[in-house]
C-alpha positions in Angstrom: 0.0 0.0 0.0 2.9 2.4 0.8 4.4 1.6 -2.6 1.1 2.5 -4.3 0.7 5.8 -2.4 4.3 6.7 -3.4 3.4 5.9 -7.0 0.4 8.2 -6.9 2.4 11.0 -5.5 5.1 10.6 -8.1 2.5 10.5 -10.8 0.8 13.6 -9.5 4.2 15.4 -9.7 4.6 14.1 -13.2 1.2 15.5 -14.2 2.2 18.9 -12.8 5.5 19.0 -14.6 4.0 17.8 -17.9 3.0 21.4 -18.8 1.2 21.6 -22.1 1.0 17.9 -22.8 -2.5 16.6 -23.7 -4.2 15.2 -20.6 -6.9 12.6 -20.8 -9.5 11.6 -18.2 -10.0 8.0 -17.1 -13.3 7.5 -15.2 -13.9 4.4 -13.2 -16.2 3.1 -10.4 -15.0 2.9 -6.8 -16.8 0.4 -4.5 -18.6 1.5 -1.4 -16.6 0.8 1.7 -19.3 -1.3 3.1 -20.6 -4.4 1.4 -24.4 -4.6 1.7 -24.6 -7.9 -0.1 -26.3 -6.5 -3.1 -29.3 -5.3 -1.2 -30.4 -2.0 -2.6 -34.0 -1.3 -1.3 -33.5 1.1 1.6 -36.1 2.5 4.0 -34.9 5.7 5.5 -36.2 6.9 8.9 -36.2 10.5 10.0 -33.1 11.7 11.9 -33.7 12.0 15.7 -32.8 15.4 17.1 -30.3 16.2 19.8 -31.3 17.3 23.3 -28.8 19.7 25.0 -28.1 18.3 28.5 -28.4 21.7 30.2 -31.1 23.4 28.3 -30.0 26.5 26.3 -26.2 26.2 25.6 -25.6 29.9 25.0 -26.4 33.2 26.6 -29.0 35.3 24.7 -26.3 37.9 24.2 -22.8 37.9 22.8 -20.8 40.5 24.7 -18.3 42.8 23.0 -14.8 43.5 24.4 -13.3 46.4 26.3 -16.5 48.4 26.7 -17.4 48.4 23.0 -20.9 48.6 21.8 -20.5 45.6 19.6 -22.8 43.4 21.7 -25.0 41.1 19.6 -28.0 38.9 20.1 -27.0 35.3 19.9 -27.2 33.3 16.6 -28.6 30.3 18.5 -32.4 29.7 18.0 -34.5 27.7 20.4 -35.6 25.3 17.7 -32.1 24.7 16.3 -31.9 21.1 17.3 -35.1 20.2 15.5 -34.1 22.2 12.4 -30.7 20.5 12.2 -32.3 17.0 12.5 -34.8 17.9 9.8 -32.1 19.2 7.6 -30.0 16.1 8.2 -33.0 13.9 7.1 -33.4 15.8 3.9 -29.7 15.8 3.1 -29.4 12.1 3.8 -32.3 11.3 1.5 -30.9 13.6 -1.2 -27.4 12.1 -0.9 -28.6 8.5 -1.1 -30.9 9.3 -4.0 -28.1 11.0 -5.9 -26.1 7.7 -5.9 -28.8 6.3 -8.2 -28.0 3.0 -6.5 -30.8 2.5 -4.0 -34.6 2.3 -4.2 -35.8 4.5 -1.4 -38.8 4.5 1.0 -39.0 8.1 2.1 -38.8 9.0 5.8 -42.5 10.0 6.1 -43.6 6.5 5.0 -40.8 4.7 6.9 -41.7 6.6 10.1 -45.4 5.7 9.6 -44.5 2.0 9.3 -42.3 2.1 12.4 -45.0 3.8 14.4 -47.4 0.9 13.7 -45.5 -1.2 16.3 -47.0 1.0 19.0 -50.5 -0.2 17.9 -49.5 -3.8 17.8 -48.9 -4.1 14.1 -45.8 -5.4 12.4 -44.5 -2.3 10.5 -41.2 -4.1 9.6 -43.0 -7.0 8.0 -45.1 -4.5 6.0 -42.0 -2.8 4.7 -40.6 -6.2 3.7 -43.8 -7.0 1.9 -43.3 -3.7 0.0 -40.0 -5.0 -1.2 -37.6 -3.2 1.1 -34.6 -5.1 2.5 -32.7 -2.5 4.6 -33.6 0.1 7.2 -31.4 3.2 7.8 -31.9 5.0 11.1 -29.9 8.0 12.3 -29.6 10.5 15.1 -27.8 13.6 16.0 -25.5 12.1 18.6 -23.6 15.2 19.4 -24.1 18.9 19.0 -22.3 21.9 20.3 -22.2 25.7 19.6 -19.9 28.4 20.8 -19.9 32.2 20.3 -17.2 34.7 21.3 -15.8 38.1 20.3 -12.0 38.3 19.6 -10.0 41.4 18.9 -6.9 41.7 16.7 -4.5 44.7 17.1 -3.1 46.2 13.9 0.2 48.0 14.1 1.9 50.5 11.9 4.7 53.0 12.1 3.5 56.5 13.1 5.6 59.7 13.1 4.8 62.1 15.8 5.0 65.9 15.8 8.7 65.7 16.8 9.5 63.6 13.7 10.0 60.4 15.7 8.6 57.2 14.2 7.5 54.3 16.3 5.4 51.3 15.9 2.0 51.7 17.5 -1.4 50.1 17.6 -3.5 52.2 15.3 -6.7 50.2 15.3 -8.3 47.0 16.6 -10.6 44.8 14.6 -13.3 42.8 16.4 -14.6 39.5 15.1 -17.5 37.4 16.1 -16.3 33.7 16.2 -19.0 31.1 15.9 -18.1 27.4 16.1 -20.5 24.5 15.4 -19.7 20.8 16.1 -22.0 18.0 15.0 -22.0 14.3 15.3 -24.4 12.0 13.3 -24.7 8.3 14.1 -26.4 6.0 11.6 -27.2 2.3 11.5 -28.3 0.1 8.6 -30.1 -3.1 9.5 -31.5 -6.0 7.5 -35.3 -6.0 7.9 -35.6 -9.8 7.6 -33.5 -10.6 10.7 -32.5 -7.3 12.3 -28.9 -7.9 11.6 -26.7 -4.8 11.7 -24.7 -4.2 8.6 -23.3 -0.7 9.4 -23.0 1.3 12.5 -21.1 4.6 12.0 -20.6 7.9 13.8 -19.2 10.9 11.8 -18.2 14.0 13.7 -17.2 17.3 12.0 -16.7 21.0 12.9 -17.2 24.3 11.2 -16.2 27.9 12.1 -17.2 31.3 10.9 -15.6 34.7 11.5 -17.7 37.8 11.0 -16.1 41.2 11.3 -18.4 43.3 13.5 -16.4 46.4 14.3 -13.2 48.4 14.4 -11.7 50.7 17.0 -9.5 53.5 15.7 -6.9 55.0 18.0 -5.8 58.6 17.8 -2.3 59.9 18.8 -3.6 61.4 22.0 -4.9 58.0 23.2 -8.5 58.6 22.5 -10.4 56.3 20.2 -13.6 55.9 18.2 -15.6 52.8 17.4 -17.0 52.0 14.0 -19.6 49.2 13.6 -18.9 47.0 10.5 -21.8 44.6 11.0 -25.2 46.4 10.6 -27.5 43.8 12.2 -27.8 43.5 16.0 -28.5 39.8 15.6 -25.6 37.4 15.1 -25.6 35.1 12.0 -27.6 32.0 12.4 -25.8 28.7 13.2 -28.0 27.0 10.7 -25.6 27.8 7.8 -22.6 26.2 9.7 -24.6 23.1 10.5 -25.8 22.9 6.9 -22.1 22.9 5.7 -21.2 20.2 8.2 -24.2 18.0 7.2 -23.3 18.3 3.5 -19.8 16.9 4.2 -21.1 14.2 6.5 -23.7 12.9 4.2 -21.1 12.8 1.4 -19.0 10.5 3.5 -22.0 8.3 4.3 -22.8 7.6 0.7 -19.2 6.9 -0.2 -19.4 4.1 2.4 -22.7 2.7 1.2 -22.6 2.9 -2.6 -20.2 2.7 -5.6 -19.2 6.1 -6.9 -17.3 7.5 -9.8 -13.7 8.6 -9.6 -11.7 10.4 -12.3 -7.9 10.0 -12.9 -5.9 12.4 -15.1 -3.1 11.2 -17.3 -0.8 13.3 -19.5 0.1 11.6 -22.8 3.8 10.7 -23.3 5.4 13.1 -25.8 6.5 12.1 -29.3 10.2 12.6 -28.7 11.1 11.0 -32.0 8.9 13.5 -33.9 7.2 10.8 -35.9 4.7 12.4 -38.3 2.2 9.5 -37.8 2.4 10.0 -34.0 1.8 13.7 -34.3 -1.5 12.8 -36.1 -2.5 10.5 -33.3 -1.7 13.3 -30.8 -4.0 15.6 -32.7 -6.8 13.0 -32.6 -6.4 12.8 -28.8 -6.3 16.5 -28.4 -9.6 16.8 -30.4 -11.3 14.1 -28.3 -11.3 11.5 -31.0 -10.0 8.8 -28.7 -10.9 5.7 -30.8 -9.0 7.1 -33.9 -6.1 8.1 -31.6 -6.0 4.6 -30.2 -5.9 3.0 -33.6 -3.2 5.3 -34.8 -1.0 4.9 -31.6 -1.5 1.1 -31.6 -0.5 0.8 -35.3 2.8 2.8 -34.5 3.5 0.6 -31.5 3.0 -2.6 -33.4 5.1 -1.4 -36.3 8.0 0.4 -34.6 7.7 -0.3 -30.9 7.8 3.4 -30.2 7.4 3.6 -26.4 5.2 6.7 -26.3 2.8 5.3 -28.8 2.3 2.1 -26.9 1.8 4.0 -23.7 -0.6 6.4 -25.2 -2.6 3.6 -27.0 -3.2 2.1 -23.6 -4.4 5.4 -22.1 -6.8 5.8 -25.1 -8.4 2.4 -24.2 -8.7 3.5 -20.5 -10.3 6.8 -21.6 -12.8 4.8 -23.7 -13.7 2.8 -20.5 -11.9 -0.4 -21.6 -9.8 -0.8 -18.5 -9.0 -4.5 -18.8 -7.7 -4.0 -22.4 -5.8 -0.9 -21.2 -4.1 -2.8 -18.4 -3.2 -5.7 -20.8 -1.6 -3.3 -23.3 0.2 -1.3 -20.7 1.6 -4.5 -19.3 2.8 -5.5 -22.7 4.5 -2.1 -23.2 6.2 -2.4 -19.8 7.4 -6.0 -20.4 8.8 -4.8 -23.7 10.5 -1.6 -22.5 11.0 -1.8 -18.7 10.1 2.0 -18.6 9.6 3.3 -15.0 6.8 5.7 -16.0 5.0 2.9 -17.8 5.4 0.8 -14.6 3.9 3.5 -12.4 1.0 4.1 -14.6 0.3 0.4 -14.9 0.0 0.1 -11.1 -2.5 2.9 -11.1 -4.6 1.4 -13.9 -4.5 -2.0 -12.2 -5.8 -0.4 -9.0 -8.5 1.4 -11.0 -9.5 -1.9 -12.7 -9.6 -3.7 -9.4 -11.9 -1.1 -7.8 -14.1 -1.0 -10.9 -14.6 -4.8 -10.9 -15.4 -4.8 -7.1 -17.9 -2.0 -7.6 -19.5 -3.9 -10.5 -19.8 -6.9 -8.2 -21.5 -4.8 -5.6 -24.0 -3.5 -8.1 -24.8 -7.0 -9.3 -24.9 -8.4 -5.8 -22.1 -10.9 -6.5 -19.8 -9.6 -3.7 -18.6 -12.3 -1.4 -19.3 -12.0 2.3 -15.9 -11.8 4.0 -17.4 -12.7 7.4 -16.2 -9.6 9.1 -19.6 -8.8 10.5 -20.7 -5.4 11.6 -18.6 -2.4 10.5 -18.2 0.1 13.4 -16.2 3.2 12.6 -15.9 6.6 14.3 -14.7 9.4 11.9 -13.4 12.5 13.6 -12.7 15.6 11.4 -11.4 18.2 13.8 -8.9 21.0 13.4 
């Protein structure tokens, strides 16, 4: 694995240094990190909200510093927990839907089925009869907010009436700092036996700085304050939590469903200045990858020109023919022993392996590795 990471870093540097060389894109599938055994009918329950342990977590006012008049009403709203849970529900549904991998039972219907258990009916059985295999439940497992005002002194050289220059604080800028931290836990269970396939917690944090005022100092030591933020109400925390939820749900779906990944490869230059190879390069530059492949391949077969063999393989990868691309790149490497060909071959082999595993996930042919429940805690903190 360390060798492959090193290859990727070297290849990235090679792309950067390749300058104006034509670059092609190779798109391939990456498997979801969790194997759901090919089951793709998912009932999604609404996200449960978080209850702050000590009631309201913030004061109604955010105090300014040093006797300024930059005090603000807090950006915390009393219904923030419910709004965040509702937003998480919508974003989870959107993210799962955007994978185009799952059939979804929306939260309103899922919640209704689950509530039937309180009346003695078997809501889980009813969902199974509707063709759903999996249940996704989630909750806001952690939530925290913080507000404070910070001041930053700005210094510059000032010349006094006597012509003496000295560095002095000429103004101080005041910023409202708002920090939001959010943890979302989610579980996916099989409806037919209640078996847990996934249990994950993802925690993330976001910060916002808002300039609210400036204090200007005069030479005689007096000062004046200027307000830079017109509203008396601090910005809502909703925006910060929305950004966090966007990132968290993105990580969720990468765990659960195959996704597309794009690699960029610069073509190898025609050092021998073969006229026929220049034609192939023009085809590639114009996006005519099939014609470019045929031209590069013909040159490789006739003259064993390294760059043409290498580029012919990349044309196949760009056309989505990864297995044929790997086979040809392997042939070029065995014939030339070139290090760049070797490094690209490793990357293409990795892409092919990922694509094949993703295809097996889609078809439901993945083999159960017997590892049982996946339990992971992701922490994204600065």
